[in-house]
C-alpha beads as a LAMMPS data file, in Angstrom:
LAMMPS data file: protein, C-alpha beads

149 atoms
148 bonds

1 atom types
1 bond types

-500.0 500.0 xlo xhi
-500.0 500.0 ylo yhi
-500.0 500.0 zlo zhi

Masses

1 110.0

Atoms # bond

1 1 1 -0.026 -0.218 -0.191
2 1 1 2.709 2.570 0.861
3 1 1 4.693 1.772 -2.541
4 1 1 1.315 2.822 -4.330
5 1 1 0.744 5.806 -2.044
6 1 1 4.376 7.083 -2.740
7 1 1 4.161 6.434 -6.502
8 1 1 1.091 8.409 -6.772
9 1 1 2.623 11.117 -4.587
10 1 1 5.572 11.106 -7.181
11 1 1 3.406 11.262 -10.256
12 1 1 1.303 13.934 -9.005
13 1 1 4.590 15.853 -8.101
14 1 1 6.029 15.432 -11.577
15 1 1 2.775 16.472 -13.329
16 1 1 2.726 19.902 -11.497
17 1 1 5.548 21.090 -13.657
18 1 1 3.210 20.479 -16.852
19 1 1 0.574 22.983 -15.844
20 1 1 -0.008 25.557 -18.732
21 1 1 0.119 29.356 -18.423
22 1 1 -3.197 30.903 -17.881
23 1 1 -5.028 32.210 -21.246
24 1 1 -5.203 35.747 -20.236
25 1 1 -2.053 37.651 -21.500
26 1 1 0.193 39.603 -19.025
27 1 1 0.579 43.058 -20.297
28 1 1 3.164 45.513 -18.885
29 1 1 1.719 49.118 -18.463
30 1 1 3.472 51.565 -20.661
31 1 1 3.057 55.269 -21.524
32 1 1 0.914 56.592 -24.139
33 1 1 3.811 57.292 -26.397
34 1 1 5.453 54.239 -25.956
35 1 1 2.365 52.258 -26.494
36 1 1 1.492 54.238 -29.696
37 1 1 5.062 53.815 -30.988
38 1 1 4.778 50.104 -30.231
39 1 1 1.341 49.659 -31.947
40 1 1 2.554 51.509 -34.983
41 1 1 5.657 48.975 -35.317
42 1 1 3.266 46.190 -34.852
43 1 1 0.814 47.352 -37.342
44 1 1 3.725 47.752 -40.121
45 1 1 4.550 44.005 -39.359
46 1 1 0.756 43.089 -39.579
47 1 1 0.213 44.917 -42.935
48 1 1 3.073 42.801 -44.593
49 1 1 1.581 39.556 -43.544
50 1 1 -2.115 40.254 -43.618
51 1 1 -3.803 42.562 -46.344
52 1 1 -6.074 45.213 -44.896
53 1 1 -9.720 45.339 -46.112
54 1 1 -9.546 41.544 -46.254
55 1 1 -8.697 40.483 -42.892
56 1 1 -10.754 40.232 -39.571
57 1 1 -9.033 40.221 -36.349
58 1 1 -10.723 38.610 -33.132
59 1 1 -9.229 40.188 -30.264
60 1 1 -9.428 37.127 -27.814
61 1 1 -8.632 39.228 -24.822
62 1 1 -10.027 42.324 -23.232
63 1 1 -8.550 45.398 -24.257
64 1 1 -9.064 47.894 -21.360
65 1 1 -8.870 51.816 -21.789
66 1 1 -5.832 51.465 -19.509
67 1 1 -3.941 49.443 -21.778
68 1 1 -2.151 51.826 -23.992
69 1 1 -0.664 49.456 -26.396
70 1 1 -3.878 47.672 -26.982
71 1 1 -6.115 50.404 -27.547
72 1 1 -3.671 52.015 -29.784
73 1 1 -3.471 48.795 -31.653
74 1 1 -6.952 48.327 -32.068
75 1 1 -7.461 52.095 -33.414
76 1 1 -4.634 51.644 -35.823
77 1 1 -6.021 48.226 -37.091
78 1 1 -9.223 50.092 -37.807
79 1 1 -7.778 53.020 -39.294
80 1 1 -6.019 50.792 -41.918
81 1 1 -8.942 49.128 -42.915
82 1 1 -8.819 45.807 -40.604
83 1 1 -12.230 44.669 -39.311
84 1 1 -11.681 44.164 -35.322
85 1 1 -13.901 42.368 -33.217
86 1 1 -13.449 42.462 -29.469
87 1 1 -14.953 40.174 -26.777
88 1 1 -17.208 41.174 -24.484
89 1 1 -16.443 39.597 -20.927
90 1 1 -20.224 40.289 -19.941
91 1 1 -21.531 38.065 -23.002
92 1 1 -20.988 34.341 -23.523
93 1 1 -18.246 33.357 -25.975
94 1 1 -19.311 32.989 -29.554
95 1 1 -17.366 31.653 -32.284
96 1 1 -16.390 34.354 -34.709
97 1 1 -15.042 34.329 -38.273
98 1 1 -11.632 35.747 -38.694
99 1 1 -8.050 35.521 -37.152
100 1 1 -7.990 34.740 -33.397
101 1 1 -5.505 37.690 -32.264
102 1 1 -3.902 38.070 -28.865
103 1 1 -1.032 40.081 -27.877
104 1 1 1.510 40.422 -24.809
105 1 1 3.757 43.501 -23.947
106 1 1 6.005 42.515 -21.282
107 1 1 9.578 43.204 -20.030
108 1 1 12.520 41.268 -18.364
109 1 1 12.208 40.825 -14.548
110 1 1 15.887 41.995 -14.111
111 1 1 16.636 45.491 -13.187
112 1 1 19.399 45.346 -15.689
113 1 1 17.224 45.436 -18.543
114 1 1 14.892 48.071 -17.299
115 1 1 14.391 49.796 -20.531
116 1 1 13.863 46.703 -22.686
117 1 1 10.128 45.376 -23.811
118 1 1 8.782 42.534 -25.806
119 1 1 5.767 42.628 -28.146
120 1 1 4.090 39.449 -28.716
121 1 1 1.307 38.826 -31.279
122 1 1 -0.478 35.755 -31.575
123 1 1 -2.546 35.520 -34.930
124 1 1 -4.198 32.416 -35.654
125 1 1 -1.345 29.721 -35.368
126 1 1 1.388 32.369 -35.926
127 1 1 3.559 33.954 -33.255
128 1 1 5.255 37.112 -34.002
129 1 1 7.719 38.514 -31.409
130 1 1 10.140 41.662 -31.264
131 1 1 12.406 43.198 -28.708
132 1 1 12.657 46.831 -28.211
133 1 1 14.285 49.595 -25.895
134 1 1 12.746 52.650 -24.749
135 1 1 14.433 55.501 -26.013
136 1 1 12.532 58.789 -24.521
137 1 1 9.164 56.935 -24.842
138 1 1 9.605 55.929 -28.388
139 1 1 10.036 52.194 -29.310
140 1 1 13.498 51.591 -30.851
141 1 1 13.590 48.067 -32.641
142 1 1 16.001 45.929 -30.523
143 1 1 16.172 43.120 -33.261
144 1 1 14.039 41.829 -36.084
145 1 1 10.510 40.232 -36.167
146 1 1 10.663 36.594 -35.040
147 1 1 7.954 34.485 -36.797
148 1 1 6.875 31.259 -35.511
149 1 1 4.243 29.197 -37.167

Bonds

1 1 1 2
2 1 2 3
3 1 3 4
4 1 4 5
5 1 5 6
6 1 6 7
7 1 7 8
8 1 8 9
9 1 9 10
10 1 10 11
11 1 11 12
12 1 12 13
13 1 13 14
14 1 14 15
15 1 15 16
16 1 16 17
17 1 17 18
18 1 18 19
19 1 19 20
20 1 20 21
21 1 21 22
22 1 22 23
23 1 23 24
24 1 24 25
25 1 25 26
26 1 26 27
27 1 27 28
28 1 28 29
29 1 29 30
30 1 30 31
31 1 31 32
32 1 32 33
33 1 33 34
34 1 34 35
35 1 35 36
36 1 36 37
37 1 37 38
38 1 38 39
39 1 39 40
40 1 40 41
41 1 41 42
42 1 42 43
43 1 43 44
44 1 44 45
45 1 45 46
46 1 46 47
47 1 47 48
48 1 48 49
49 1 49 50
50 1 50 51
51 1 51 52
52 1 52 53
53 1 53 54
54 1 54 55
55 1 55 56
56 1 56 57
57 1 57 58
58 1 58 59
59 1 59 60
60 1 60 61
61 1 61 62
62 1 62 63
63 1 63 64
64 1 64 65
65 1 65 66
66 1 66 67
67 1 67 68
68 1 68 69
69 1 69 70
70 1 70 71
71 1 71 72
72 1 72 73
73 1 73 74
74 1 74 75
75 1 75 76
76 1 76 77
77 1 77 78
78 1 78 79
79 1 79 80
80 1 80 81
81 1 81 82
82 1 82 83
83 1 83 84
84 1 84 85
85 1 85 86
86 1 86 87
87 1 87 88
88 1 88 89
89 1 89 90
90 1 90 91
91 1 91 92
92 1 92 93
93 1 93 94
94 1 94 95
95 1 95 96
96 1 96 97
97 1 97 98
98 1 98 99
99 1 99 100
100 1 100 101
101 1 101 102
102 1 102 103
103 1 103 104
104 1 104 105
105 1 105 106
106 1 106 107
107 1 107 108
108 1 108 109
109 1 109 110
110 1 110 111
111 1 111 112
112 1 112 113
113 1 113 114
114 1 114 115
115 1 115 116
116 1 116 117
117 1 117 118
118 1 118 119
119 1 119 120
120 1 120 121
121 1 121 122
122 1 122 123
123 1 123 124
124 1 124 125
125 1 125 126
126 1 126 127
127 1 127 128
128 1 128 129
129 1 129 130
130 1 130 131
131 1 131 132
132 1 132 133
133 1 133 134
134 1 134 135
135 1 135 136
136 1 136 137
137 1 137 138
138 1 138 139
139 1 139 140
140 1 140 141
141 1 141 142
142 1 142 143
143 1 143 144
144 1 144 145
145 1 145 146
146 1 146 147
147 1 147 148
148 1 148 149
């Protein structure tokens, strides 16, 4: 009996490392200027991959007004001619036509990289990632866009 109990404990302990991240992305607060700058660069990349006026994006996460990057990104997407559907947390989830879209803006936890940010866009099954440095509230690319399908 004890070996079975020990085996069960070890199995449960090993599986705890397989827990996935929550579906709500983590977004670091940024200034209005930096959020606009990051969103403008993200839009340039989206335009090269997805044609305006022919693409619908479904934001599968809330975009609160306090999220400067998210609100700027949605505004710029609509300005460029994309259809953007936002989810409503108060209504049940429905299946919408278009590309499932999520984003994350984060920064390293280490203080040695205080002015670095990462923007990650997940569009359908494609993940786009780029690092930036903050130069006077303007996003300065710190590398090329990485695309993973």
